[in-house]
N, C-alpha and C positions, 0 to 999 in steps of 0.2 A: 591405677594410674591415674585416675579422676579426681581434679582437682588442683594434680601440681604442675607446671611449666616448666620444660626442659627451656634451659637458653647456653649455648654453644656461642663461641665466639674461635677462631681459627689462628695459629701463626706458622706461618708457610717458609720454611725456607729454601732458594733452590739457589744452585751453583754456576754461575753465568759463565757464558762462554766466549771465554776471551784468552788472548796468546798468552797472557802472562797474569802474574798472580795481581794481588789486590794492591800490594803496596812494592814492589819489587819485580825484578825482571825472571823471577823462576819458571820455568816454562811450568804453564797451566793443563795438565794433561790427565785427563781421568782414566784414562788406559793403561797409564804406567803400571806396571806390574814389577819394578825392582823395588823395594822398598829405598827410602829417603834418597833417590837419585836427582830429582828436582826440587834442591833445599839451598838456599844460600844465606849467609850470615844477617839478614834482614828478616826473612821468614819464620830463620832460627831463632830471634830478638836477640841476639850477641852486642853486647854496650858500645855505647859511641855507633850504634848503627842507626840511620834517617831513613823513612819511608816516604816512597814516591807515589802519587794519586793515579788510581787506573784509570784514564782518563774516559776509556772502550767500556768499562764500568759504568760509571757514570750517567752516558750516554743511555748504555738498556735499559737500566733504571727507570731516566725521563722517558725512553718509548713506551715502557710499561703502563708509565702513570697517562701518558697522552692518551694512548688505549683506552684504557681505563675511566680517561673523564675528570683524571686526579687534578687537585692543585699542585703545579712545581712551584718549586721552589725559590726566590730569589735568591735566599743567602741560608747557605748550609754548612756545618763543621763538625768534623770528626773528632768522636768522647772516647776517652778509656775507661771500658767498663771493667772492673778488676775484681776480680776472684782468682782463687788457688787451684788448678788441675793438671794431673801431667800433662794432657793433652794441648793447652798453654803453654808455649815456651818462654812466655813476657812475661806470665802472671796476670796480663788484664788482654782483654778480648779492646782493639780497635772497631767501633761501634757509629752508631747516632744516636742522638736520644733526645735532644730538646728540638734538632734543625731537619729532622727528617728530607729528603731529597721531595717525597710526594707524601701530600694528603688528602684525604678522601677518596671517591674516586666508587665504582662499584663494577660488580661481575656477577655474572647470571644474578642477579638481583639481590645479590649483599654489599651491604654497603660496607667500605673499608675505613679502616681510620689512617694507615698511616703505609710509605714503603721509603726503607732505608738501606742502607748497605752497609756490611761489617766485613769481615774474615773470616772464615773457616776455620776450624781447630783442625789438630793431628787426628789421627784415627789409631785409635787403642784396640789391640787384639787380643784378648784376657783366658783362650782357650787354649793357653798355652805350657800347660802344667801349673807348677808355682810360680810363676811370673809373668806379669804382663807384658806385651811388646808393645812400641809408639813407632809409628810412619808418619811423618811429618811433610811427606808428599801434598797430602792436605791443606796444611800449615799454612795460611794467608792468601788460599783460593778468595778469589770473591766470593761474596755470599749475601742475595738479596732476601729482603724478611720483609715478608709483607702482614699483616695484623686486619681482622675484619672487623667492623666492628660487629658487640654479643648481638646479634639479630636473626642467628640461625635455630630452631626449634626443633629441627630431629636429625636423626643420624643419617637418613638418605639426601638429604638437602646437603647436608656438610660436605659428603663424600663426592655429589655433583656440585661443587663449588668446584672443589678442590681438581679434580676430573678438567673442567672447563679452563681455572689457572695454568693447570699445564700443558694444556692444549695452545692456550695463547705465547706461552712462554717457548713455545716449539715455534709456530707461525713467525713470532718476531724477530726468531733465533736469536733469543736471550739465553736459552739454557736446553740442554739435552731433555733433562726433568724424569732422566729415569731414575722408578723410583728404589728398585730394586739394588741400582746401584746407588745409593744414597747421594743424589742428584739433586734429590727433592725430598725434602723433610715434613711433614704437619705434626703438629702440636694441636692438641683441643683443649680448652676450657671450658669446663664442663659444671654447669648450677641448674639447681632444682629447686624452684619456692614454689610455695603454696601462701592463698592466700595476701596475695602483695606482699609477702616479707621474705625480702630476698634471700636467696641460700649462699653456701659457703663454695663458692670455685674450688675445684678440684684440675690440675693440668694432667692431660698424659701426654706424653715426649716421645721422637722419632716415632713415629706412624710411618711407613716405608710403603703400605700400599693400601689401594683405596678401599679395599676388603678392612681393614687392621682400623682404618678409619672409622666405616660405617659400624662393627662389632664393637669397638672398644668404646665408645661414643653412647650406642644402647646399654652397653653393658653399665656404662657408669652412670647413667639415668636410673636403671633399673637398681643398681647398689643404692644411690641417695633415696631412692623413693622407700625402700625396705629398711635402711637405717630410721629416716625421719619415721615410716610406721611403729616403728617400734621406742619412739622417742628417744634417741640415739643422739649425736649431732655428727655432723659429716666436717671429716678435718680439713684444714686446708692442706695439700699437699702435694708433690708430684709424684706421678704414679708410672709406673712402665707396661707395658703391652706382651703379655703371653701369647705368643699366638699357638703352643699345643697346649695352653689351658682355655683358651680362648678366653681368658679375664687378666684383667688388669694387678699390679700390685705396687705395694709402696715402696718409694727409691728413697727418700727426705723431705723434711719438712718444706716447701714453695719459701721461696725470698722474696720480697721486694724489690723494687728498683729502687731506694734507696740503700741494700743492702751491699749493692756492687761502684756505689761511690763513684759516681760519673763526675771524670772532669773533662775541661777540654785537651782535646791532646796539643801536645807543645810543639811538637815535631812537623803539625801538618798544617799547612796553610788555610785560612776559609778561604772561603768558593765563595764568588757573585756570581750564578749559576748563566744569568741571563746578561753576560757583558760578553758573552763565550756566543759569536754568533750560531756557531751549529747546534748551543742547546736552545735558541727560542723559539716560543710556540708551532711555528712558519714551518720552518728547518721539521722540526721532528715530525710534526702532521704529515711531510709533503717523502718524510722518509720510511713511516708506516705502509706493511703492504695488506692485502686485505687481509681482512679479521675473522676469526671462527664465525662469529654469528652475522657479519653481513654472508659468509659463503653462505649461511644456510639461508636467509630471507634470500639471498639470487638463486641458488638452486632450484629453492619450492617455486620462486618467480618465472623463473626461464623456462624449465623443464616441469613441474608440476610433478612433479615422483612422490612415491612415500616417503615420507618425513624420515622412518628410520631407514631408506636407503641414503636420504640425506645426511642423515649421521654418519652411516659409514662412512659417507667420501669425503666427509668436515674430517673425519677423526684419522682418514686412510690418505694423508693426500697423493698418495701413488696412483691409488683406483680414482680418487676424483677425477687428476688429470685427466689419467683414461678414459675415462666420460664424458669426460668434455671434449676430447681427441671424435670419439666416435659419433658423440649425441647433434652432435647442429647441422651432419650431413644429410642424417637423416628425419624420414618426417616426424612432424608433433608426437602423434598419435604411438609412435614407435621407442619410444624416450624411455618408457615402464618396461616396455618387454624387453630391452635392452638391458636394462639396468637388471632384471629377474635373471637374464642369462649371467652375465656377469658376476651376480653374487649367488650364482648355485652354479654356474658350471668352470670359470676360469680358474683355473689355477696358478695361472700367472700370465699377462698382457700376452694376446697374439696379435698376429699386424693387425694395424685398425679397420683397416679396407678389407680384407678377408672377413673382420668379425662384421662388420655391417652388413657385407651380402647375404653372411647367413642371417641376418636378423630382417635384412627385405625379404628373404626365401622364406622365411616361419610364416613373418608379416600377408604374408601373398601369396599364403597355405600350397606353396611350391611342394616344399616339406611338411617334414611331422614335427612336431615337441620331441621326439625318441631321435631320428634323424636331425635336427639340428644337433643335438649333445653327440651324436656320433662322430659327427664332422667334427664338430669344437672337439673333441677329443682328438680325432686325429692330427690336426692344425696345431696342438699341444708339442707335438713328435717333427711335424714334418711342414714343409712347404707345398703350398697348390692353391688352385682356383675351385671354392667351394662348388660352384655348378657343376665343375669335373668331377670331384669325388660324389658329390650327391649322384649322379648320372656313372659313374666306375659301380660305384656300392648299393647299385638301384633303390635310393633313398626320396629319386621323385615322386611326391605323392601323386596316384590314381585319383581323380578327381573325375573322370567319365564312368556316368552310372551304367552302362550297361556293362561296360568291365568288372565292375562291384557288382552286380548283379550274379553273376557267377560264383563270386566268391558269399555273396550273401547267402544264393541256394548250398554251396556248398555246409557252409556253416550251420544253418536252418535244419539240412539233413542229419546231422552229425550230433545236433545236442536240441533232442526231443522235450528232455523234460524242463528246458531251460524257456523253448518256446511254450508249450503249455502253461508255464508256472505265467506268463508273458500275457498270453492271451485268458487268464484267469485274472490279472489284476496289477501281478506283480510288477511295477513300473520299472524296478531297479535290473529288473534279468533280461530289458533290453541293453543295458550297458553293460552287462556278463556277454551278449550277443556279438556289440560291436568291439568288444576285446578281442573276443574269439578270431575275428574277422580280421583284427589289426596281427593278431597274431599269425594267421594262413598269409596277410598279404609281406610280412617279415617288416611292416610300420611303414609300409609306404601305401597306403589305400586311404584317402583323404577321410578323418574320423565323422567328418561333419555327415558330408556327401554318403558316405553308407551306413550311417543312423537311418538315415530319410531313406534310404532303396529298403532296409529291414521292413521300416514303420510300414512303407507302401506295400508289401511282401506278405508282412503278417493280419495288414487290417484283412 
């Protein structure tokens, strides 16, 4: 691929978390299993019906724009995007064209072009024999569309951006953004250039996982390069992603914006956003929660734990909250220790006070790592005081050198070959002997003290 420069721009749709649909009072319920249960004449496109703008959907998009440092619109309007497809009951989709709610901004180092509002389409089901079925529950659901600048140059960066956007939507409470359920869908526009010659753009539609985003972009880059190397042209088109074949396939020629014949929707009022007090910059900023990148910075600053641990807590907010519950009352040098045991030994949160006591006991060398794991396993199913559990199960670590000398004598007597190897210079044999001593003590020996006793006796 020497000499070729890939360029990727993303278009991401996310269904917003509102009680009702974008332009009517039908329920917005992504969990509804009954087909065509949440519909009405407005979202079904019946003649003579009038849409009404969902104010909460507007607020959610403006909140996202505020979070990413975008320029919020003073004036906006909704347009009709005209095209025919069975899942569009009106023959057009209400969207925004010339006046989006948000321009600019940045997420994960990627510049944004715009963020606007539109309505979702119905859901088509094609694997039903010789017919297709339409479920209009999704038709009219508020849909945020975010468009990036074409500034991404590899598949990994594209997937990383999509993950960060999903996280932001969840933190803002704007969307559940579950890709498997279609609540967030990614489309990638990909081109490959050489020697400053612009490449032909190809769009890959409806990518419903981060792996699909990464794999499809990588595949398209390689496909473009292969065509150009053979002296062939890349066709401007829309393609789909075949998960099983791990390859893209042609769907249709790519439309341009003029093909949709946009014009302002005559049934919807123009919005002068800044005239609404709740949409002022100050009000929107005050309503923002702690954002993902702010939480990352704070966790690193306050707790000093490993960056991969921080990322886990940022992405799993329940575990992040648990860590914040237990860490502040521990000594600073215990933060990483606590995080290690949360990530490796807790299947679900246990009583915070019990967990903190276990961490203090490990740090104070009252119990071994093995003993701590046994206590935590017990606490998953039972209540109890960690110290009493340790005493009852014989897990209190023995640190008395005189007591451990008896164990060391037994280990030396029973492992003559390892003893001789150690004396011949094989340092790793000492660790084997320590392990045998831990086994003999049923994990109750302090390994550091036991190691020192063995070294002294073998010297």
